[in-house]
N, CA, C and O atoms as a GROMACS GRO file, in nm:
protein
  528
    1UNK      N    1  -1.574   0.143   2.345
    1UNK     CA    2  -1.438   0.129   2.272
    1UNK      C    3  -1.382   0.248   2.221
    1UNK      O    4  -1.448   0.303   2.134
    2UNK      N    5  -1.284   0.297   2.251
    2UNK     CA    6  -1.228   0.426   2.215
    2UNK      C    7  -1.217   0.430   2.070
    2UNK      O    8  -1.228   0.325   2.006
    3UNK      N    9  -1.192   0.556   2.003
    3UNK     CA   10  -1.169   0.568   1.853
    3UNK      C   11  -1.041   0.498   1.832
    3UNK      O   12  -1.038   0.415   1.741
    4UNK      N   13  -0.932   0.520   1.905
    4UNK     CA   14  -0.809   0.455   1.878
    4UNK      C   15  -0.822   0.304   1.868
    4UNK      O   16  -0.768   0.241   1.777
    5UNK      N   17  -0.892   0.248   1.961
    5UNK     CA   18  -0.909   0.110   1.948
    5UNK      C   19  -0.997   0.064   1.831
    5UNK      O   20  -0.964  -0.035   1.765
    6UNK      N   21  -1.105   0.130   1.803
    6UNK     CA   22  -1.185   0.112   1.688
    6UNK      C   23  -1.099   0.110   1.555
    6UNK      O   24  -1.110   0.024   1.468
    7UNK      N   25  -1.019   0.210   1.553
    7UNK     CA   26  -0.928   0.234   1.429
    7UNK      C   27  -0.821   0.120   1.424
    7UNK      O   28  -0.803   0.063   1.316
    8UNK      N   29  -0.763   0.090   1.516
    8UNK     CA   30  -0.660  -0.020   1.532
    8UNK      C   31  -0.736  -0.152   1.492
    8UNK      O   32  -0.680  -0.232   1.418
    9UNK      N   33  -0.844  -0.171   1.533
    9UNK     CA   34  -0.910  -0.299   1.484
    9UNK      C   35  -0.960  -0.302   1.346
    9UNK      O   36  -0.965  -0.407   1.281
   10UNK      N   37  -0.998  -0.186   1.298
   10UNK     CA   38  -1.033  -0.157   1.160
   10UNK      C   39  -0.887  -0.193   1.068
   10UNK      O   40  -0.890  -0.256   0.962
   11UNK      N   41  -0.786  -0.149   1.118
   11UNK     CA   42  -0.653  -0.169   1.060
   11UNK      C   43  -0.623  -0.319   1.042
   11UNK      O   44  -0.584  -0.364   0.935
   12UNK      N   45  -0.644  -0.396   1.153
   12UNK     CA   46  -0.637  -0.554   1.152
   12UNK      C   47  -0.730  -0.614   1.044
   12UNK      O   48  -0.691  -0.705   0.971
   13UNK      N   49  -0.846  -0.565   1.038
   13UNK     CA   50  -0.955  -0.623   0.949
   13UNK      C   51  -0.908  -0.599   0.806
   13UNK      O   52  -0.903  -0.690   0.723
   14UNK      N   53  -0.870  -0.466   0.779
   14UNK     CA   54  -0.810  -0.418   0.652
   14UNK      C   55  -0.687  -0.506   0.602
   14UNK      O   56  -0.683  -0.554   0.489
   15UNK      N   57  -0.592  -0.521   0.692
   15UNK     CA   58  -0.480  -0.578   0.647
   15UNK      C   59  -0.505  -0.736   0.622
   15UNK      O   60  -0.436  -0.796   0.539
   16UNK      N   61  -0.599  -0.799   0.693
   16UNK     CA   62  -0.629  -0.937   0.678
   16UNK      C   63  -0.699  -0.960   0.527
   16UNK      O   64  -0.682  -1.058   0.456
   17UNK      N   65  -0.784  -0.843   0.496
   17UNK     CA   66  -0.865  -0.852   0.370
   17UNK      C   67  -0.753  -0.837   0.251
   17UNK      O   68  -0.763  -0.907   0.150
   18UNK      N   69  -0.646  -0.743   0.267
   18UNK     CA   70  -0.556  -0.739   0.178
   18UNK      C   71  -0.488  -0.872   0.155
   18UNK      O   72  -0.480  -0.923   0.044
   19UNK      N   73  -0.441  -0.926   0.263
   19UNK     CA   74  -0.356  -1.054   0.249
   19UNK      C   75  -0.455  -1.181   0.191
   19UNK      O   76  -0.404  -1.280   0.138
   20UNK      N   77  -0.580  -1.168   0.206
   20UNK     CA   78  -0.658  -1.272   0.145
   20UNK      C   79  -0.705  -1.224  -0.007
   20UNK      O   80  -0.758  -1.303  -0.085
   21UNK      N   81  -0.683  -1.096  -0.036
   21UNK     CA   82  -0.723  -1.062  -0.164
   21UNK      C   83  -0.871  -1.042  -0.178
   21UNK      O   84  -0.930  -1.043  -0.286
   22UNK      N   85  -0.929  -1.023  -0.050
   22UNK     CA   86  -1.072  -1.016  -0.047
   22UNK      C   87  -1.137  -0.890  -0.099
   22UNK      O   88  -1.167  -0.804  -0.017
   23UNK      N   89  -1.158  -0.873  -0.216
   23UNK     CA   90  -1.223  -0.748  -0.262
   23UNK      C   91  -1.359  -0.710  -0.218
   23UNK      O   92  -1.396  -0.593  -0.224
   24UNK      N   93  -1.438  -0.812  -0.172
   24UNK     CA   94  -1.574  -0.790  -0.120
   24UNK      C   95  -1.548  -0.715   0.018
   24UNK      O   96  -1.601  -0.606   0.038
   25UNK      N   97  -1.472  -0.771   0.109
   25UNK     CA   98  -1.440  -0.707   0.230
   25UNK      C   99  -1.382  -0.562   0.211
   25UNK      O  100  -1.428  -0.467   0.275
   26UNK      N  101  -1.288  -0.550   0.126
   26UNK     CA  102  -1.221  -0.424   0.106
   26UNK      C  103  -1.320  -0.326   0.053
   26UNK      O  104  -1.322  -0.210   0.094
   27UNK      N  105  -1.401  -0.371  -0.036
   27UNK     CA  106  -1.512  -0.272  -0.091
   27UNK      C  107  -1.584  -0.223   0.015
   27UNK      O  108  -1.600  -0.101   0.020
   28UNK      N  109  -1.640  -0.307   0.117
   28UNK     CA  110  -1.725  -0.271   0.232
   28UNK      C  111  -1.652  -0.184   0.328
   28UNK      O  112  -1.710  -0.109   0.408
   29UNK      N  113  -1.506  -0.197   0.317
   29UNK     CA  114  -1.438  -0.097   0.427
   29UNK      C  115  -1.415   0.037   0.367
   29UNK      O  116  -1.386   0.130   0.442
   30UNK      N  117  -1.426   0.056   0.237
   30UNK     CA  118  -1.381   0.177   0.168
   30UNK      C  119  -1.507   0.263   0.127
   30UNK      O  120  -1.609   0.208   0.085
   31UNK      N  121  -1.496   0.399   0.140
   31UNK     CA  122  -1.606   0.489   0.083
   31UNK      C  123  -1.595   0.483  -0.058
   31UNK      O  124  -1.492   0.442  -0.111
   32UNK      N  125  -1.703   0.526  -0.131
   32UNK     CA  126  -1.717   0.540  -0.271
   32UNK      C  127  -1.604   0.630  -0.320
   32UNK      O  128  -1.539   0.601  -0.420
   33UNK      N  129  -1.580   0.737  -0.250
   33UNK     CA  130  -1.478   0.833  -0.303
   33UNK      C  131  -1.332   0.805  -0.270
   33UNK      O  132  -1.246   0.890  -0.294
   34UNK      N  133  -1.302   0.685  -0.212
   34UNK     CA  134  -1.176   0.636  -0.172
   34UNK      C  135  -1.072   0.666  -0.283
   34UNK      O  136  -1.100   0.659  -0.403
   35UNK      N  137  -0.940   0.701  -0.231
   35UNK     CA  138  -0.839   0.737  -0.314
   35UNK      C  139  -0.708   0.677  -0.252
   35UNK      O  140  -0.684   0.693  -0.132
   36UNK      N  141  -0.625   0.607  -0.333
   36UNK     CA  142  -0.491   0.574  -0.272
   36UNK      C  143  -0.381   0.651  -0.362
   36UNK      O  144  -0.376   0.650  -0.485
   37UNK      N  145  -0.288   0.722  -0.270
   37UNK     CA  146  -0.179   0.777  -0.352
   37UNK      C  147  -0.059   0.683  -0.318
   37UNK      O  148  -0.013   0.664  -0.205
   38UNK      N  149  -0.016   0.628  -0.434
   38UNK     CA  150   0.094   0.529  -0.408
   38UNK      C  151   0.242   0.601  -0.372
   38UNK      O  152   0.259   0.723  -0.372
   39UNK      N  153   0.336   0.509  -0.346
   39UNK     CA  154   0.475   0.574  -0.300
   39UNK      C  155   0.545   0.641  -0.418
   39UNK      O  156   0.641   0.714  -0.395
   40UNK      N  157   0.504   0.621  -0.541
   40UNK     CA  158   0.549   0.690  -0.655
   40UNK      C  159   0.486   0.803  -0.706
   40UNK      O  160   0.529   0.863  -0.804
   41UNK      N  161   0.359   0.846  -0.626
   41UNK     CA  162   0.277   0.948  -0.671
   41UNK      C  163   0.177   0.911  -0.760
   41UNK      O  164   0.122   1.005  -0.818
   42UNK      N  165   0.137   0.792  -0.786
   42UNK     CA  166   0.021   0.755  -0.874
   42UNK      C  167  -0.098   0.768  -0.794
   42UNK      O  168  -0.084   0.786  -0.673
   43UNK      N  169  -0.209   0.763  -0.841
   43UNK     CA  170  -0.332   0.781  -0.782
   43UNK      C  171  -0.441   0.671  -0.823
   43UNK      O  172  -0.473   0.660  -0.941
   44UNK      N  173  -0.491   0.596  -0.734
   44UNK     CA  174  -0.602   0.488  -0.758
   44UNK      C  175  -0.732   0.530  -0.709
   44UNK      O  176  -0.741   0.575  -0.595
   45UNK      N  177  -0.829   0.518  -0.783
   45UNK     CA  178  -0.969   0.541  -0.727
   45UNK      C  179  -1.001   0.395  -0.668
   45UNK      O  180  -0.923   0.300  -0.671
   46UNK      N  181  -1.123   0.395  -0.618
   46UNK     CA  182  -1.172   0.286  -0.526
   46UNK      C  183  -1.173   0.167  -0.631
   46UNK      O  184  -1.116   0.064  -0.594
   47UNK      N  185  -1.228   0.167  -0.753
   47UNK     CA  186  -1.252   0.060  -0.856
   47UNK      C  187  -1.109   0.008  -0.891
   47UNK      O  188  -1.083  -0.112  -0.903
   48UNK      N  189  -1.014   0.116  -0.908
   48UNK     CA  190  -0.883   0.071  -0.953
   48UNK      C  191  -0.798  -0.005  -0.837
   48UNK      O  192  -0.721  -0.099  -0.858
   49UNK      N  193  -0.828   0.057  -0.707
   49UNK     CA  194  -0.764  -0.020  -0.598
   49UNK      C  195  -0.815  -0.150  -0.568
   49UNK      O  196  -0.739  -0.231  -0.516
   50UNK      N  197  -0.931  -0.181  -0.592
   50UNK     CA  198  -1.009  -0.323  -0.588
   50UNK      C  199  -0.950  -0.401  -0.701
   50UNK      O  200  -0.904  -0.513  -0.678
   51UNK      N  201  -0.948  -0.353  -0.814
   51UNK     CA  202  -0.898  -0.428  -0.944
   51UNK      C  203  -0.752  -0.487  -0.930
   51UNK      O  204  -0.706  -0.573  -1.006
   52UNK      N  205  -0.683  -0.430  -0.823
   52UNK     CA  206  -0.530  -0.486  -0.836
   52UNK      C  207  -0.551  -0.629  -0.807
   52UNK      O  208  -0.465  -0.698  -0.861
   53UNK      N  209  -0.640  -0.697  -0.738
   53UNK     CA  210  -0.666  -0.830  -0.724
   53UNK      C  211  -0.719  -0.907  -0.834
   53UNK      O  212  -0.710  -1.030  -0.833
   54UNK      N  213  -0.775  -0.843  -0.931
   54UNK     CA  214  -0.845  -0.924  -1.037
   54UNK      C  215  -0.755  -1.025  -1.105
   54UNK      O  216  -0.641  -0.988  -1.133
   55UNK      N  217  -0.793  -1.148  -1.136
   55UNK     CA  218  -0.710  -1.238  -1.190
   55UNK      C  219  -0.589  -1.278  -1.131
   55UNK      O  220  -0.499  -1.327  -1.200
   56UNK      N  221  -0.578  -1.262  -1.008
   56UNK     CA  222  -0.449  -1.302  -0.922
   56UNK      C  223  -0.326  -1.215  -0.961
   56UNK      O  224  -0.213  -1.254  -0.932
   57UNK      N  225  -0.347  -1.093  -1.026
   57UNK     CA  226  -0.231  -1.011  -1.056
   57UNK      C  227  -0.163  -0.960  -0.932
   57UNK      O  228  -0.042  -0.941  -0.945
   58UNK      N  229  -0.217  -0.932  -0.814
   58UNK     CA  230  -0.158  -0.897  -0.701
   58UNK      C  231  -0.182  -1.003  -0.596
   58UNK      O  232  -0.294  -1.046  -0.571
   59UNK      N  233  -0.077  -1.040  -0.540
   59UNK     CA  234  -0.091  -1.134  -0.427
   59UNK      C  235  -0.014  -1.087  -0.307
   59UNK      O  236   0.108  -1.074  -0.304
   60UNK      N  237  -0.093  -1.064  -0.212
   60UNK     CA  238  -0.025  -1.011  -0.088
   60UNK      C  239  -0.014  -1.121   0.030
   60UNK      O  240  -0.107  -1.169   0.094
   61UNK      N  241   0.110  -1.145   0.040
   61UNK     CA  242   0.153  -1.272   0.122
   61UNK      C  243   0.151  -1.218   0.264
   61UNK      O  244   0.108  -1.289   0.355
   62UNK      N  245   0.196  -1.092   0.288
   62UNK     CA  246   0.193  -1.050   0.436
   62UNK      C  247   0.175  -0.892   0.435
   62UNK      O  248   0.243  -0.828   0.355
   63UNK      N  249   0.094  -0.831   0.514
   63UNK     CA  250   0.085  -0.703   0.532
   63UNK      C  251   0.090  -0.670   0.675
   63UNK      O  252   0.006  -0.712   0.755
   64UNK      N  253   0.197  -0.589   0.708
   64UNK     CA  254   0.192  -0.538   0.842
   64UNK      C  255   0.142  -0.402   0.858
   64UNK      O  256   0.155  -0.325   0.763
   65UNK      N  257   0.082  -0.359   0.973
   65UNK     CA  258   0.039  -0.220   0.980
   65UNK      C  259   0.073  -0.189   1.132
   65UNK      O  260  -0.007  -0.210   1.223
   66UNK      N  261   0.209  -0.133   1.150
   66UNK     CA  262   0.267  -0.116   1.276
   66UNK      C  263   0.299   0.025   1.308
   66UNK      O  264   0.292   0.114   1.223
   67UNK      N  265   0.333   0.045   1.430
   67UNK     CA  266   0.387   0.183   1.478
   67UNK      C  267   0.261   0.290   1.445
   67UNK      O  268   0.286   0.403   1.403
   68UNK      N  269   0.137   0.248   1.465
   68UNK     CA  270   0.022   0.322   1.442
   68UNK      C  271   0.006   0.440   1.532
   68UNK      O  272   0.010   0.414   1.652
   69UNK      N  273  -0.012   0.570   1.497
   69UNK     CA  274  -0.057   0.666   1.588
   69UNK      C  275  -0.199   0.723   1.519
   69UNK      O  276  -0.213   0.760   1.403
   70UNK      N  277  -0.293   0.718   1.617
   70UNK     CA  278  -0.436   0.752   1.566
   70UNK      C  279  -0.461   0.892   1.634
   70UNK      O  280  -0.437   0.919   1.751
   71UNK      N  281  -0.512   0.974   1.540
   71UNK     CA  282  -0.550   1.103   1.585
   71UNK      C  283  -0.708   1.128   1.556
   71UNK      O  284  -0.749   1.118   1.440
   72UNK      N  285  -0.783   1.156   1.646
   72UNK     CA  286  -0.928   1.154   1.645
   72UNK      C  287  -0.975   1.310   1.614
   72UNK      O  288  -0.937   1.402   1.686
   73UNK      N  289  -1.054   1.329   1.508
   73UNK     CA  290  -1.104   1.459   1.479
   73UNK      C  291  -1.270   1.453   1.475
   73UNK      O  292  -1.335   1.514   1.389
   74UNK      N  293  -1.322   1.384   1.563
   74UNK     CA  294  -1.464   1.348   1.540
   74UNK      C  295  -1.501   1.257   1.458
   74UNK      O  296  -1.472   1.139   1.476
   75UNK      N  297  -1.570   1.300   1.353
   75UNK     CA  298  -1.611   1.214   1.243
   75UNK      C  299  -1.493   1.160   1.145
   75UNK      O  300  -1.510   1.074   1.060
   76UNK      N  301  -1.374   1.225   1.173
   76UNK     CA  302  -1.263   1.159   1.087
   76UNK      C  303  -1.153   1.127   1.187
   76UNK      O  304  -1.137   1.183   1.295
   77UNK      N  305  -1.078   1.029   1.136
   77UNK     CA  306  -0.957   0.973   1.211
   77UNK      C  307  -0.845   0.957   1.124
   77UNK      O  308  -0.859   0.901   1.016
   78UNK      N  309  -0.725   1.006   1.165
   78UNK     CA  310  -0.613   1.000   1.088
   78UNK      C  311  -0.526   0.878   1.163
   78UNK      O  312  -0.519   0.874   1.286
   79UNK      N  313  -0.470   0.793   1.090
   79UNK     CA  314  -0.391   0.687   1.140
   79UNK      C  315  -0.253   0.682   1.050
   79UNK      O  316  -0.250   0.647   0.932
   80UNK      N  317  -0.144   0.722   1.124
   80UNK     CA  318  -0.012   0.735   1.068
   80UNK      C  319   0.060   0.613   1.120
   80UNK      O  320   0.067   0.596   1.242
   81UNK      N  321   0.118   0.522   1.028
   81UNK     CA  322   0.208   0.411   1.067
   81UNK      C  323   0.282   0.360   0.960
   81UNK      O  324   0.294   0.421   0.853
   82UNK      N  325   0.340   0.232   0.988
   82UNK     CA  326   0.412   0.174   0.903
   82UNK      C  327   0.348   0.062   0.825
   82UNK      O  328   0.291  -0.027   0.888
   83UNK      N  329   0.350   0.060   0.695
   83UNK     CA  330   0.292  -0.033   0.620
   83UNK      C  331   0.397  -0.119   0.555
   83UNK      O  332   0.471  -0.068   0.471
   84UNK      N  333   0.409  -0.252   0.589
   84UNK     CA  334   0.515  -0.330   0.541
   84UNK      C  335   0.459  -0.457   0.481
   84UNK      O  336   0.398  -0.535   0.554
   85UNK      N  337   0.479  -0.485   0.339
   85UNK     CA  338   0.424  -0.575   0.249
   85UNK      C  339   0.535  -0.667   0.212
   85UNK      O  340   0.654  -0.634   0.209
   86UNK      N  341   0.484  -0.792   0.183
   86UNK     CA  342   0.557  -0.898   0.102
   86UNK      C  343   0.456  -0.933   0.011
   86UNK      O  344   0.355  -0.992   0.049
   87UNK      N  345   0.477  -0.900  -0.106
   87UNK     CA  346   0.376  -0.922  -0.232
   87UNK      C  347   0.436  -0.927  -0.368
   87UNK      O  348   0.547  -0.878  -0.389
   88UNK      N  349   0.362  -0.988  -0.464
   88UNK     CA  350   0.398  -0.988  -0.596
   88UNK      C  351   0.287  -0.923  -0.686
   88UNK      O  352   0.168  -0.920  -0.653
   89UNK      N  353   0.335  -0.876  -0.793
   89UNK     CA  354   0.219  -0.811  -0.885
   89UNK      C  355   0.264  -0.867  -1.030
   89UNK      O  356   0.376  -0.840  -1.076
   90UNK      N  357   0.177  -0.939  -1.095
   90UNK     CA  358   0.216  -1.004  -1.211
   90UNK      C  359   0.326  -1.090  -1.220
   90UNK      O  360   0.385  -1.112  -1.326
   91UNK      N  361   0.363  -1.149  -1.087
   91UNK     CA  362   0.489  -1.242  -1.069
   91UNK      C  363   0.598  -1.162  -1.026
   91UNK      O  364   0.696  -1.225  -0.983
   92UNK      N  365   0.605  -1.030  -1.029
   92UNK     CA  366   0.712  -0.950  -0.983
   92UNK      C  367   0.703  -0.899  -0.840
   92UNK      O  368   0.602  -0.846  -0.794
   93UNK      N  369   0.818  -0.919  -0.772
   93UNK     CA  370   0.817  -0.877  -0.619
   93UNK      C  371   0.781  -0.724  -0.627
   93UNK      O  372   0.828  -0.649  -0.713
   94UNK      N  373   0.687  -0.684  -0.520
   94UNK     CA  374   0.657  -0.546  -0.504
   94UNK      C  375   0.655  -0.536  -0.351
   94UNK      O  376   0.557  -0.486  -0.297
   95UNK      N  377   0.766  -0.584  -0.273
   95UNK     CA  378   0.779  -0.573  -0.145
   95UNK      C  379   0.815  -0.430  -0.088
   95UNK      O  380   0.888  -0.360  -0.158
   96UNK      N  381   0.776  -0.388   0.019
   96UNK     CA  382   0.800  -0.257   0.051
   96UNK      C  383   0.773  -0.221   0.192
   96UNK      O  384   0.690  -0.284   0.259
   97UNK      N  385   0.841  -0.122   0.238
   97UNK     CA  386   0.820  -0.050   0.362
   97UNK      C  387   0.783   0.085   0.352
   97UNK      O  388   0.866   0.157   0.297
   98UNK      N  389   0.679   0.136   0.392
   98UNK     CA  390   0.632   0.280   0.364
   98UNK      C  391   0.572   0.328   0.494
   98UNK      O  392   0.522   0.253   0.578
   99UNK      N  393   0.584   0.469   0.504
   99UNK     CA  394   0.514   0.538   0.597
   99UNK      C  395   0.368   0.549   0.529
   99UNK      O  396   0.350   0.581   0.412
  100UNK      N  397   0.278   0.521   0.611
  100UNK     CA  398   0.125   0.525   0.551
  100UNK      C  399   0.046   0.619   0.630
  100UNK      O  400   0.068   0.634   0.751
  101UNK      N  401  -0.054   0.688   0.562
  101UNK     CA  402  -0.151   0.771   0.637
  101UNK      C  403  -0.280   0.726   0.587
  101UNK      O  404  -0.309   0.735   0.467
  102UNK      N  405  -0.360   0.677   0.674
  102UNK     CA  406  -0.496   0.622   0.641
  102UNK      C  407  -0.600   0.738   0.702
  102UNK      O  408  -0.603   0.781   0.817
  103UNK      N  409  -0.673   0.768   0.605
  103UNK     CA  410  -0.790   0.875   0.645
  103UNK      C  411  -0.922   0.791   0.663
  103UNK      O  412  -0.960   0.721   0.569
  104UNK      N  413  -0.990   0.795   0.774
  104UNK     CA  414  -1.092   0.716   0.810
  104UNK      C  415  -1.197   0.813   0.830
  104UNK      O  416  -1.170   0.921   0.883
  105UNK      N  417  -1.343   0.779   0.784
  105UNK     CA  418  -1.440   0.873   0.817
  105UNK      C  419  -1.550   0.793   0.872
  105UNK      O  420  -1.561   0.677   0.832
  106UNK      N  421  -1.642   0.844   0.969
  106UNK     CA  422  -1.743   0.770   1.026
  106UNK      C  423  -1.873   0.793   0.939
  106UNK      O  424  -1.928   0.902   0.924
  107UNK      N  425  -1.913   0.674   0.884
  107UNK     CA  426  -2.038   0.673   0.785
  107UNK      C  427  -2.143   0.553   0.867
  107UNK      O  428  -2.105   0.441   0.901
  108UNK      N  429  -2.251   0.598   0.882
  108UNK     CA  430  -2.353   0.514   0.931
  108UNK      C  431  -2.302   0.441   1.060
  108UNK      O  432  -2.318   0.319   1.069
  109UNK      N  433  -2.244   0.509   1.156
  109UNK     CA  434  -2.194   0.462   1.286
  109UNK      C  435  -2.082   0.360   1.273
  109UNK      O  436  -2.069   0.269   1.355
  110UNK      N  437  -1.999   0.379   1.163
  110UNK     CA  438  -1.890   0.277   1.155
  110UNK      C  439  -1.784   0.351   1.081
  110UNK      O  440  -1.814   0.447   1.009
  111UNK      N  441  -1.660   0.310   1.096
  111UNK     CA  442  -1.546   0.377   1.023
  111UNK      C  443  -1.527   0.319   0.874
  111UNK      O  444  -1.537   0.199   0.849
  112UNK      N  445  -1.505   0.398   0.799
  112UNK     CA  446  -1.473   0.361   0.642
  112UNK      C  447  -1.352   0.430   0.614
  112UNK      O  448  -1.321   0.532   0.674
  113UNK      N  449  -1.273   0.369   0.512
  113UNK     CA  450  -1.142   0.419   0.471
  113UNK      C  451  -1.173   0.521   0.364
  113UNK      O  452  -1.245   0.484   0.271
  114UNK      N  453  -1.130   0.643   0.366
  114UNK     CA  454  -1.149   0.731   0.266
  114UNK      C  455  -1.036   0.750   0.170
  114UNK      O  456  -1.054   0.780   0.052
  115UNK      N  457  -0.901   0.728   0.234
  115UNK     CA  458  -0.794   0.730   0.168
  115UNK      C  459  -0.663   0.679   0.237
  115UNK      O  460  -0.650   0.670   0.359
  116UNK      N  461  -0.568   0.646   0.144
  116UNK     CA  462  -0.431   0.602   0.198
  116UNK      C  463  -0.330   0.664   0.122
  116UNK      O  464  -0.343   0.671   0.000
  117UNK      N  465  -0.231   0.709   0.180
  117UNK     CA  466  -0.120   0.777   0.126
  117UNK      C  467   0.012   0.707   0.164
  117UNK      O  468   0.049   0.706   0.281
  118UNK      N  469   0.076   0.654   0.073
  118UNK     CA  470   0.198   0.583   0.092
  118UNK      C  471   0.329   0.663   0.072
  118UNK      O  472   0.340   0.716  -0.038
  119UNK      N  473   0.430   0.680   0.157
  119UNK     CA  474   0.546   0.748   0.118
  119UNK      C  475   0.664   0.660   0.163
  119UNK      O  476   0.654   0.592   0.265
  120UNK      N  477   0.778   0.662   0.086
  120UNK     CA  478   0.896   0.595   0.116
  120UNK      C  479   0.951   0.643   0.256
  120UNK      O  480   0.926   0.757   0.296
  121UNK      N  481   1.014   0.567   0.320
  121UNK     CA  482   1.073   0.607   0.460
  121UNK      C  483   1.217   0.637   0.431
  121UNK      O  484   1.293   0.552   0.385
  122UNK      N  485   1.252   0.760   0.459
  122UNK     CA  486   1.388   0.815   0.463
  122UNK      C  487   1.426   0.871   0.594
  122UNK      O  488   1.357   0.873   0.695
  123UNK      N  489   1.542   0.914   0.578
  123UNK     CA  490   1.608   1.001   0.703
  123UNK      C  491   1.545   1.127   0.714
  123UNK      O  492   1.512   1.180   0.607
  124UNK      N  493   1.519   1.190   0.827
  124UNK     CA  494   1.465   1.332   0.829
  124UNK      C  495   1.539   1.431   0.766
  124UNK      O  496   1.660   1.413   0.757
  125UNK      N  497   1.489   1.533   0.721
  125UNK     CA  498   1.566   1.647   0.662
  125UNK      C  499   1.631   1.734   0.773
  125UNK      O  500   1.554   1.782   0.856
  126UNK      N  501   1.749   1.756   0.781
  126UNK     CA  502   1.815   1.842   0.883
  126UNK      C  503   1.867   1.967   0.809
  126UNK      O  504   1.952   1.953   0.721
  127UNK      N  505   1.819   2.090   0.842
  127UNK     CA  506   1.873   2.208   0.772
  127UNK      C  507   2.015   2.208   0.801
  127UNK      O  508   2.061   2.179   0.911
  128UNK      N  509   2.089   2.244   0.691
  128UNK     CA  510   2.231   2.255   0.711
  128UNK      C  511   2.298   2.125   0.730
  128UNK      O  512   2.418   2.130   0.753
  129UNK      N  513   2.244   2.016   0.724
  129UNK     CA  514   2.298   1.889   0.750
  129UNK      C  515   2.345   1.826   0.610
  129UNK      O  516   2.331   1.886   0.504
  130UNK      N  517   2.402   1.700   0.621
  130UNK     CA  518   2.450   1.641   0.517
  130UNK      C  519   2.340   1.582   0.413
  130UNK      O  520   2.264   1.496   0.458
  131UNK      N  521   2.327   1.615   0.295
  131UNK     CA  522   2.202   1.587   0.211
  131UNK      C  523   2.234   1.469   0.120
  131UNK      O  524   2.161   1.444   0.025
  132UNK      N  525   2.342   1.396   0.146
  132UNK     CA  526   2.378   1.286   0.065
  132UNK      C  527   2.276   1.187   0.066
  132UNK      O  528   2.290   1.084   0.000
   0.00000   0.00000   0.00000
């Protein structure tokens, strides 16, 4: 199986674990040094990332991981795609559509998630163009 196929399958497993709030599965997928950079610039370490599901605070109803481009750098893979979620946090909607970069590293002959960086999706900057 190619790196691209492996990373895409990893993404399916990760998205399913998020939808289920399965912190045991998510913990097994992430490295100890995992970091998430949220769409507003906040940073969560692995324990904070997993704690989002404590006590039902975060409920992810649907998580899409589409338009994924995988770049293979040997022991590291970068997957850039669109992360679209339907979720609530403490009863408040936290739906969103983000450009997401996943950084995966090979550990013990399997892929593990070292980081996720989420960015709002906007129009590309065009020098000299309309900036409204």
